[in-house]
Backbone bond lengths (Angstrom), bond angles and torsions (degrees), N, CA, C in turn:
res aa  C-N    CA-C-N  psi(-1)  N-CA   C-N-CA  omega(-1)  CA-C   N-CA-C  phi
1 M - - - 1.457 - - 1.519 108.51 -
2 S 1.305 116.33 131.45 1.458 122.70 178.96 1.523 110.69 -84.62
3 D 1.332 116.27 142.78 1.463 119.74 176.60 1.525 111.26 -66.31
4 N 1.338 116.78 -17.96 1.461 120.78 -179.16 1.523 112.81 -94.03
5 D 1.313 118.71 5.67 1.452 122.79 179.57 1.527 108.94 -88.35
6 F 1.325 115.82 103.87 1.460 120.90 -175.29 1.512 113.52 -56.41
7 M 1.305 117.19 -52.40 1.456 120.26 -173.07 1.525 111.90 -61.71
8 Q 1.307 117.78 -34.29 1.449 119.28 -178.74 1.520 112.31 -84.04
9 N 1.322 117.13 -15.19 1.455 120.35 -179.66 1.521 113.42 -98.38
10 L 1.327 117.45 -11.82 1.459 119.81 177.22 1.518 109.79 -73.99
11 K 1.291 115.60 141.94 1.463 120.75 173.10 1.528 107.11 -81.53
12 W 1.321 116.47 158.24 1.466 119.66 -179.14 1.526 111.40 -57.88
13 K 1.318 117.07 -40.35 1.465 120.79 179.01 1.531 110.31 -61.51
14 E 1.327 116.53 -40.48 1.461 120.53 179.42 1.528 110.93 -67.46
15 L 1.314 116.52 -39.72 1.454 120.64 178.19 1.529 110.26 -60.54
16 A 1.321 116.70 -41.10 1.468 120.76 176.90 1.524 110.53 -64.57
17 E 1.336 117.12 -36.48 1.465 120.49 177.31 1.524 110.86 -65.75
18 V 1.335 117.53 -37.07 1.465 120.74 176.41 1.532 109.15 -62.47
19 E 1.329 116.32 -45.26 1.473 119.68 178.14 1.532 110.70 -58.51
20 D 1.318 117.06 -43.05 1.465 120.80 178.89 1.524 110.90 -63.16
21 Y 1.334 116.49 -44.04 1.463 120.88 -177.66 1.524 111.72 -63.38
22 V 1.331 117.14 -44.91 1.470 119.35 -178.36 1.523 112.07 -83.44
23 G 1.345 116.45 -14.80 1.461 119.82 177.36 1.518 114.07 75.35
24 I 1.329 115.82 18.62 1.467 121.20 -177.98 1.524 108.47 -141.31
25 G 1.324 116.25 136.52 1.451 120.17 175.91 1.526 111.67 -66.85
26 M 1.310 116.86 152.59 1.461 122.40 -176.26 1.526 113.02 -54.64
27 D 1.308 118.22 -34.65 1.459 121.28 -179.18 1.528 112.82 -61.29
28 D 1.316 117.25 -23.44 1.465 121.16 -177.83 1.521 113.61 -104.05
29 W 1.323 118.58 4.35 1.467 120.70 -177.33 1.524 113.17 -59.41
30 T 1.312 117.49 -41.76 1.462 120.56 -174.75 1.524 112.12 -58.75
31 E 1.307 116.87 -39.25 1.461 119.88 -174.47 1.516 114.72 -99.53
32 K 1.336 118.35 -26.57 1.456 119.11 -169.46 1.525 115.70 -119.88
33 A 1.303 118.50 -20.70 1.462 120.08 -171.87 1.519 112.29 -86.38
34 S 1.312 114.97 147.66 1.458 121.48 172.78 1.521 108.14 -71.53
35 K 1.309 116.65 120.91 1.463 120.16 -178.96 1.531 110.81 -64.32
36 A 1.314 117.74 -34.94 1.468 120.65 178.16 1.523 110.25 -65.25
37 K 1.328 116.68 -42.31 1.466 120.17 -179.49 1.526 110.74 -66.89
38 L 1.333 116.75 -39.02 1.465 120.87 177.11 1.521 110.82 -63.62
39 A 1.318 116.86 -48.10 1.463 120.66 -178.91 1.523 109.92 -60.75
40 F 1.328 116.96 -44.12 1.457 120.79 179.62 1.526 111.06 -61.40
41 A 1.327 117.16 -48.55 1.470 121.13 -176.81 1.525 110.99 -61.09
42 M 1.314 117.13 -43.32 1.464 120.41 179.67 1.529 110.82 -65.19
43 Q 1.319 115.70 -45.09 1.458 118.92 -178.98 1.525 111.07 -67.14
44 Y 1.313 117.11 -37.85 1.470 121.15 177.69 1.532 110.87 -60.10
45 L 1.315 116.73 -46.35 1.461 119.90 -179.45 1.529 111.96 -64.98
46 M 1.317 117.59 -36.81 1.461 120.30 176.40 1.535 110.08 -67.46
47 A 1.317 117.45 -38.18 1.469 121.28 179.06 1.529 110.77 -66.67
48 K 1.335 116.87 -35.34 1.477 120.66 179.55 1.520 112.22 -63.20
49 R 1.314 117.21 -24.59 1.465 119.52 176.88 1.526 110.36 -63.31
50 K 1.313 116.21 -37.85 1.463 120.68 -178.52 1.519 112.23 -88.11
51 K 1.319 115.57 -26.69 1.462 120.52 -177.49 1.542 108.18 -136.94
52 P 1.345 117.17 77.84 1.468 121.74 -173.80 1.527 114.46 -56.94
53 E 1.311 117.32 -25.90 1.467 120.02 -179.05 1.532 112.92 -79.08
54 L 1.335 118.10 -4.28 1.458 122.02 -179.84 1.525 110.35 -63.78
55 K 1.293 116.32 123.56 1.470 122.35 177.79 1.525 108.58 -93.69
56 I 1.319 116.28 150.95 1.457 120.40 -178.17 1.525 111.23 -61.01
57 T 1.327 116.60 -35.79 1.467 119.43 178.94 1.524 111.28 -66.46
58 D 1.330 117.18 -33.45 1.464 120.31 176.25 1.525 110.20 -70.09
59 A 1.324 116.45 -41.69 1.462 120.75 -179.97 1.522 111.23 -64.23
60 E 1.318 117.16 -35.78 1.470 121.02 179.38 1.525 111.83 -62.22
61 N 1.326 116.77 -24.94 1.459 120.67 -178.38 1.531 113.16 -93.10
62 L 1.327 117.91 -0.10 1.457 121.53 175.68 1.523 109.31 -83.72
63 T 1.320 115.90 156.33 1.463 118.58 173.11 1.525 108.28 -74.18
64 I 1.306 115.97 165.47 1.461 120.46 177.80 1.520 109.66 -58.45
65 K 1.327 117.11 -43.29 1.464 121.24 -179.98 1.524 111.73 -65.86
66 E 1.321 118.00 -42.23 1.467 120.93 179.54 1.527 111.19 -60.56
67 L 1.325 116.58 -44.57 1.465 119.65 179.73 1.530 110.93 -68.71
68 A 1.328 117.11 -38.43 1.472 120.84 177.60 1.526 110.59 -62.34
69 D 1.324 116.27 -42.45 1.461 120.12 178.90 1.525 110.90 -63.53
70 L 1.312 116.57 -41.67 1.460 121.07 179.34 1.528 111.00 -67.14
71 A 1.326 116.40 -39.50 1.465 121.36 -179.75 1.523 111.68 -72.92
72 G 1.313 116.57 -26.25 1.455 120.21 -178.07 1.515 113.81 84.22
73 V 1.327 116.15 6.07 1.466 121.76 177.63 1.524 108.77 -145.08
74 E 1.306 114.55 150.61 1.460 119.38 177.50 1.516 108.80 -109.18
75 I 1.288 114.97 143.57 1.467 120.52 173.97 1.513 107.10 -152.72
76 S 1.305 116.59 139.68 1.440 120.06 175.90 1.525 108.15 -110.82
77 P 1.323 117.32 156.80 1.471 118.73 -178.20 1.518 113.54 -54.35
78 K 1.328 118.85 -32.67 1.470 119.86 -179.23 1.519 112.95 -70.53
79 E 1.358 117.19 -16.78 1.458 121.11 -178.14 1.517 114.17 -88.91
80 V 1.308 118.05 -11.40 1.466 121.37 -176.06 1.521 108.93 -75.28
81 T 1.324 115.87 122.70 1.468 121.10 176.95 1.507 108.81 -135.85
82 S 1.296 116.35 159.78 1.468 119.35 177.84 1.491 110.35 -90.59
C-alpha cells in the first residue's frame, strides 16, 4: 500500500465524512459525484490529521497545491475513483 493512496489511507470515519460532504454514498461516486468535490474532501481530511484546527472554509480558500502540501499527498479530480 502506498502512502499516497487516498482510499487506502482514509479511516472509515473519514470515508463517512467524505460521503456526508459530497452528499452521495461511495457506491455512487463513479456516476454521480463531483470529482473535484471528492478530491477536495479527501485531501481536506488528510490535511486535518496534520493540522486539526483547519476548518473546511479555510481549506476551501487554499490552492490545490497548498492543500496537497498540507495533506502530504496529491490527488487531482480525474484520479478519484470508487
